[in-house]
C-alpha positions as CSV (number, residue, x, y, z in Angstrom):
1,M,79.8,74.7,105.8
2,A,80.6,72.3,102.9
3,T,83.1,69.8,102.9
4,K,86.5,71.4,102.6
5,K,88.7,70.7,99.7
6,V,92.1,69.0,99.9
7,L,95.0,71.2,98.9
8,K,97.0,68.1,97.8
9,H,94.2,67.3,95.3
10,I,94.0,70.7,94.2
11,L,97.7,70.8,93.4
12,A,97.7,67.3,91.8
13,S,94.7,68.5,89.3
14,G,97.4,71.1,88.1
15,E,95.3,74.1,89.3
16,F,97.7,77.1,90.3
17,V,96.8,78.4,94.0
18,A,96.9,82.2,94.6
19,A,96.6,82.4,98.5
20,P,96.2,85.9,100.1
21,G,97.8,86.4,103.6
22,V,95.1,86.2,106.6
23,F,96.1,87.0,110.2
24,D,92.8,87.1,112.1
25,M,89.1,86.2,111.7
26,F,88.3,89.6,109.9
27,S,90.8,88.8,107.1
28,A,90.2,85.1,106.8
29,L,86.2,85.5,106.7
30,I,86.5,88.3,104.0
31,A,89.2,86.0,101.9
32,D,87.1,82.8,102.5
33,Q,84.0,84.5,100.5
34,L,86.2,85.0,97.6
35,D,87.3,82.7,94.8
36,F,90.6,81.6,96.1
37,K,91.8,78.0,96.3
38,A,93.4,78.3,99.6
39,L,94.5,80.8,102.5
40,Y,98.0,81.5,104.0
41,M,98.2,82.2,107.7
42,T,101.1,84.7,107.8
43,G,103.4,84.3,111.0
44,Y,104.4,88.1,110.3
45,G,100.7,89.0,110.8
46,V,100.1,87.0,113.6
47,S,103.0,88.3,115.4
48,G,102.0,91.8,114.5
49,S,98.3,91.6,114.8
50,Y,98.1,89.2,118.0
51,L,101.1,90.4,120.1
52,G,102.1,93.8,118.4
53,L,105.6,92.5,118.0
54,P,108.1,91.9,115.1
55,D,108.5,88.8,113.3
56,A,111.6,88.0,114.9
57,G,110.9,84.7,116.8
58,L,109.0,85.9,119.5
59,V,105.6,84.1,118.9
60,T,105.3,80.9,120.4
61,Y,104.1,77.4,119.4
62,T,101.0,78.1,121.5
63,D,100.4,81.6,120.1
64,M,100.7,80.2,116.3
65,V,98.9,76.8,116.5
66,G,96.0,78.5,118.5
67,R,95.7,81.1,115.8
68,A,95.6,78.4,113.1
69,A,93.1,76.2,114.9
70,V,90.6,79.2,114.8
71,I,91.2,80.2,111.5
72,A,91.3,76.4,109.8
73,Q,87.8,75.6,111.9
74,G,86.4,78.8,110.6
75,V,86.9,78.9,107.1
76,G,86.0,76.5,104.1
77,K,89.2,76.8,102.2
78,P,92.3,74.9,102.8
79,L,94.8,76.7,105.1
80,I,98.4,76.9,104.8
81,A,100.3,78.1,107.7
82,D,103.7,79.4,108.9
83,A,105.2,77.4,111.6
84,D,108.6,79.2,111.9
85,T,111.4,76.7,112.4
86,G,109.4,74.1,114.1
87,F,109.7,76.3,117.3
88,G,112.8,74.2,118.7
89,G,114.7,71.1,118.3
90,L,113.5,67.8,116.5
91,L,111.4,66.9,119.2
92,N,109.7,70.3,119.1
93,L,109.2,70.0,115.3
94,R,107.5,66.7,115.6
95,H,105.2,68.3,118.3
96,T,104.6,71.2,115.8
97,I,103.5,69.1,112.9
98,R,101.0,67.0,114.7
99,G,99.7,70.1,116.7
100,Y,99.1,72.0,113.3
101,E,97.9,69.0,111.6
102,A,95.3,68.3,114.3
103,A,94.3,72.2,114.2
104,G,93.3,71.5,110.5
105,V,96.2,73.2,108.8
106,Q,96.7,71.4,105.3
107,A,100.2,72.8,104.4
108,I,102.6,73.3,107.2
109,Q,105.6,75.7,106.5
110,F,109.0,75.5,108.3
111,E,112.2,76.8,107.4
112,D,116.1,76.4,107.6
113,Q,116.9,79.6,109.9
114,E,118.8,79.5,113.0
115,M,116.6,80.3,116.0
116,P,115.6,82.8,116.8
117,K,114.0,83.2,113.2
118,K,113.6,86.6,111.4
119,C,111.1,87.7,108.6
120,G,112.2,86.5,105.3
121,H,112.3,90.2,103.9
122,T,114.6,91.2,106.6
123,P,118.6,91.5,106.8
124,S,121.0,89.3,109.1
125,R,119.3,85.8,108.7
126,R,121.3,82.9,109.3
127,V,120.4,79.3,108.3
128,I,121.5,75.9,109.8
129,P,123.6,73.5,108.2
130,L,122.0,71.5,105.2
131,P,122.3,68.0,106.8
132,E,120.6,69.5,110.1
133,M,117.6,70.6,107.9
134,L,117.5,67.3,106.1
135,K,117.1,65.7,109.4
136,K,114.4,68.0,110.3
137,I,112.5,67.0,107.1
138,E,113.0,63.3,107.8
139,V,111.2,63.8,111.4
140,A,108.5,65.8,109.9
141,V,107.7,63.3,107.3
142,E,107.7,60.6,110.3
143,A,105.5,62.9,112.3
144,R,102.5,63.3,110.2
145,R,99.7,61.4,110.4
146,S,97.7,62.0,107.1
147,D,99.3,61.8,103.5
148,D,97.1,64.8,102.7
149,T,99.2,66.9,105.2
150,L,101.6,68.7,103.0
151,L,105.2,69.8,104.1
152,L,106.2,73.1,102.9
153,V,109.7,73.5,103.4
154,R,111.6,76.9,102.9
155,T,115.0,78.0,102.7
156,D,116.4,81.4,103.6
157,S,119.9,80.8,102.3
158,R,119.3,83.0,99.2
159,T,120.2,86.4,101.4
160,S,123.2,85.2,102.9
161,L,124.7,82.2,100.9
162,G,123.5,83.1,97.2
163,L,121.2,81.5,94.9
164,D,123.1,78.7,93.9
165,E,123.0,77.5,97.4
166,A,119.3,78.2,97.8
167,I,118.6,76.1,94.8
168,K,120.9,73.4,95.9
169,R,118.9,73.3,99.1
170,G,115.6,73.4,97.5
171,Q,116.7,70.2,95.3
172,A,117.6,68.6,98.2
173,F,114.6,69.4,100.3
174,A,112.4,67.8,97.3
175,R,114.6,64.5,97.4
176,A,114.2,64.3,101.1
177,G,110.4,64.3,101.3
178,A,109.2,68.0,101.0
179,D,106.1,68.2,99.2
180,I,106.3,72.1,98.4
181,V,109.5,73.8,98.2
182,F,110.1,77.5,98.9
183,V,112.9,79.5,98.1
184,E,112.6,82.7,100.0
185,S,113.1,86.2,98.8
186,P,114.7,85.9,95.3
187,E,115.8,89.3,94.3
188,S,115.0,89.3,90.4
189,A,112.6,87.9,88.0
190,E,115.3,86.1,86.6
191,E,116.1,84.4,89.8
192,F,112.2,83.4,90.2
193,R,112.7,81.9,86.5
194,R,115.7,79.8,87.6
195,I,114.3,78.4,90.9
196,G,111.1,77.3,88.7
197,G,113.3,75.5,86.1
198,E,115.8,74.1,88.5
199,I,113.8,72.6,91.3
200,D,111.4,69.7,90.6
201,G,108.3,69.3,92.5
202,W,105.7,71.6,93.4
203,L,106.9,75.3,94.4
204,L,105.8,78.3,96.2
205,A,106.6,81.9,95.4
206,N,106.2,84.7,97.8
207,M,105.0,87.7,96.5
208,V,106.3,90.8,98.9
209,P,106.7,93.7,96.4
210,T,107.7,96.2,98.8
211,G,110.2,93.4,100.3
212,R,113.3,91.9,98.9
213,S,111.7,90.4,95.8
214,P,109.8,91.8,92.8
215,E,106.0,91.0,92.2
216,I,105.7,88.2,89.3
217,P,102.1,87.9,87.7
218,A,100.6,84.6,88.7
219,A,100.4,83.6,85.0
220,T,104.1,83.9,84.7
221,L,105.1,81.9,87.8
222,R,102.9,79.2,86.6
223,E,104.6,79.4,83.2
224,W,107.9,79.2,85.0
225,G,107.1,76.0,87.1
226,F,105.4,77.6,90.2
227,D,102.3,76.1,91.7
228,I,101.5,78.2,94.5
229,A,101.8,82.0,95.0
230,I,101.3,83.7,98.5
231,Y,100.4,87.3,99.4
232,P,101.1,87.4,103.1
233,A,101.5,91.4,103.4
234,L,98.2,92.1,101.3
235,G,95.6,92.0,103.9
236,M,97.7,93.4,106.6
237,G,98.8,96.3,104.5
238,V,95.7,97.5,103.2
239,A,94.1,97.0,106.9
240,T,96.6,99.0,108.6
241,A,96.6,101.8,105.9
242,A,92.6,102.0,106.2
243,L,92.9,102.1,110.0
244,A,95.5,104.7,110.0
245,A,93.4,107.0,107.7
246,G,90.2,106.3,109.5
247,Y,91.5,107.0,112.9
248,K,93.4,110.1,111.6
249,H,90.1,111.4,110.2
250,L,88.4,111.3,113.5
251,E,91.4,112.7,115.4
252,A,91.4,115.8,112.8
253,N,87.5,116.2,112.6
254,G,85.9,115.1,115.8
255,H,83.7,112.7,113.8
256,T,83.6,110.1,111.1
257,M,81.4,111.7,108.5
258,D,82.6,112.3,105.0
259,M,85.6,110.1,105.4
260,N,86.8,109.0,102.2
261,V,88.1,105.6,103.6
262,P,86.6,102.1,102.5
263,S,84.6,100.8,105.2
264,Y,82.0,98.1,105.8
265,S,78.7,99.0,107.3
266,M,77.3,97.6,110.5
267,D,75.0,95.5,108.3
268,Q,78.0,94.2,106.5
269,L,79.7,93.5,109.4
270,H,76.9,91.8,110.9
271,K,76.8,89.5,108.0
272,L,80.5,88.9,107.8
273,V,80.6,87.4,111.6
274,G,77.4,85.5,111.4
275,F,74.7,87.4,112.9
276,D,72.1,86.2,110.5
277,D,72.7,82.6,112.1
278,V,72.1,84.2,115.6
279,W,68.9,85.8,114.6
280,A,67.5,82.8,112.8
281,F,68.3,80.9,116.0
282,E,66.5,83.3,118.2
283,R,63.5,83.2,115.9
284,R,63.2,79.5,116.2
285,H,63.8,79.0,119.9
286,A,63.9,82.1,122.0
287,T,60.7,82.8,124.2
288,G,59.5,86.2,125.3
289,D,60.8,89.7,124.1
290,L,64.3,89.7,122.9
291,K,65.9,93.0,122.9
292,G,69.2,94.0,121.1
293,D,71.5,96.8,122.4
């Protein structure tokens, strides 16, 4: 694998980063083959694919850092990863920053929700007081060991406290040391425009068109002052739809012939997961007959 690019350098060069959501190695390997600048490990996707549970603070630090390490070490693109609220108090947050950094995550996202947190596109989210969140940012800045590790700090205050408060918090996050500011779930294009115009520093937009926010084209986001757009639901949305359609076809017909669902062949799957390397290794080193299944 070639030397991985540094997300901080990509952003400093002025390139816009569109990062698809990944949640397991199938999604990560497919996205890694394409011309994306970075990948985004979605907490919702990990909670659902790994545990079959809603993104409601039920995944643990161990669940998330383990999945982040596997993805970060298995792809060639920089990884941005969701770390919820930091999984506890200030000491937990320090442990989270250091653990994600050691796992190979280049941008670590944490937020100002109360615990247990909820998906940012669901109702009834509550946020902690701003001074408490600024203290968390101070701890995170102190905890990281490399200046190339980016702190992606999110506020969920828009839904419960309004856009003015969300922008105020974003501005304060940037002054406190957040490398990237993320205002979750704006509710109109004009709200995205205001955020881009009123918060200095690198900005992230979360594109969840069937959630609380509209989808804005990447070129427009860049024009409005954003630097990153993430698409966390894209992969899990199309994957689950394809799975449902394929399984329903089998249920209804008793076979998979004539199935009108996009599907990888076994040859494509073999290539995706690296069987070419296994077979090359066997040609170099195996003795005697090798029989496959």
